[in-house]
N, C-alpha and C positions, 0 to 999 in steps of 0.2 A: 422902145416900144413901149404905149402910155398905158395905166392900166383898165383904160376903156378899151382896148383897141384888143386885151387877152381879155376882157367879159362881154364882147360881142363876139367872139370866135368862139367861146364856149358856150356861150347862147345859141348861133349859126348848127352847130355839133346838133345842141341837142331840139334844138327847132326843128330842124330840116332835115329830117328821115330817110334814111334814104328807104323808098319802096320795095318789097321786097319782088321779085319777080321771077313767077314760077312755070314758065316755060319749059325746061328741064329738069324736073326735081326729077328722081323715080319715084320711081313708084312697083308693089311686086303687088299684085292685082290675086286671089285665091277665087279662080276658076270653078274646080272642087278638086277633092280630093288627087294628090296627084297630078295634080297642073297648075304652072302656076305661070299668068300674063304677067311679064316685068315688060315695062314702057314709062316713058316716058310722061311728062301730065299733057304736054300739049298729045299726044295718044301714038306718037312714032315707037319706034326700038332699034336698038342695037343689038346688032348679031355680036360686036364685042363683046358685048355683055356677061362677065363669065356672073352665074349662082352656085352658092355653096348648103348646097344642106348640109344642119347636123343632127344629130340624134338627142337626148334628153340631158345627157353629162354634156354638150356641144363636142363631142367627136366628131370629124368629120366624116359623113356616110354616103355624102355622092359633093363631082365639082362638076360642073361642066356649060357649056354652052350654049343660050339661048335657036330657036330652030329658026327658018326664016320668018317665019307668024311673028317672034318675040315673045317664046312660048318655052318651060322646062318643065322637064318632065322626073318627078322622082317616086319614089318607094313612099307611100301615103303610111302605115304600118310602121317606120324606123323613123321618119324625121320631125324634126317640131320645132326647127329654126331655121328660115336663110337669113345670105347676108347675098346681095346684089352688088357687083362694084362693075362698070361701066369701062374700068382705069384713065378716065378721064378726069375725077373728080367726082363722078357722081353714083355716091355710093346710100345706099339703103339697105332696113333690115326689119324682120318680118316672121314672128312669131306665131304660129297655127295657133292658140286660141285668143289671135289677139283680131278684130273687123277688117282693117286696111294698112296695109305696109306707110306713114309715109315720114316714119322717124330716119332723118339724115344722120349725116354728121356733128357732132360741136362743136367740133377743133377750129370751124369756122370762127366762129363767135370768139373765141379765144385768142384765135391768133389777130380780128380785127381786134381788139379790147390793147393785147400788149403795145399793136402796132399804135392806136392812138396814143396809149401813155408814152409811150418813146417818141411820140411827136406834142405834146406838149410839155413833155417835160424839156424838153428841146428848149422849145419858144422860150418856156420859164427861164432858165437856163442863160440866154444871152438873153431874156427885157432882163436880165438880177447886172451880168453883169454889161448892158449898157448902160446902166444906171451907175454903175461903180467907177467905168470911164469917165462917165458926165459930172460926178462929184454930186450920186444924188443921197 
């Protein structure tokens, strides 16, 4: 594999970034004290989503699924932090003092970075091996 080919592949990786698709990002919308609406970005919800409420010291105080309309009810005096997880990879967190919860799981970026790094390392390894075999 020539150096031009490797440079071309690396440039393609950086130039052709994937566009984020947010149709299924999980969001926590605070309706009023004691009521959360947990929905996907497209407005739908999943009754299999489990919401866990924690107090200020991160002790679990309540855990449960959403009702048929996507609402979760909690004790507004105790709860300070929430985690919603639909069980199929969508997860978000919300703290009572925040406006809207759009924080997702950052591990996907780490995993993607590791996979890309491994693939580049494999390409470099085989490129160098090919050059040694061809006597370059």
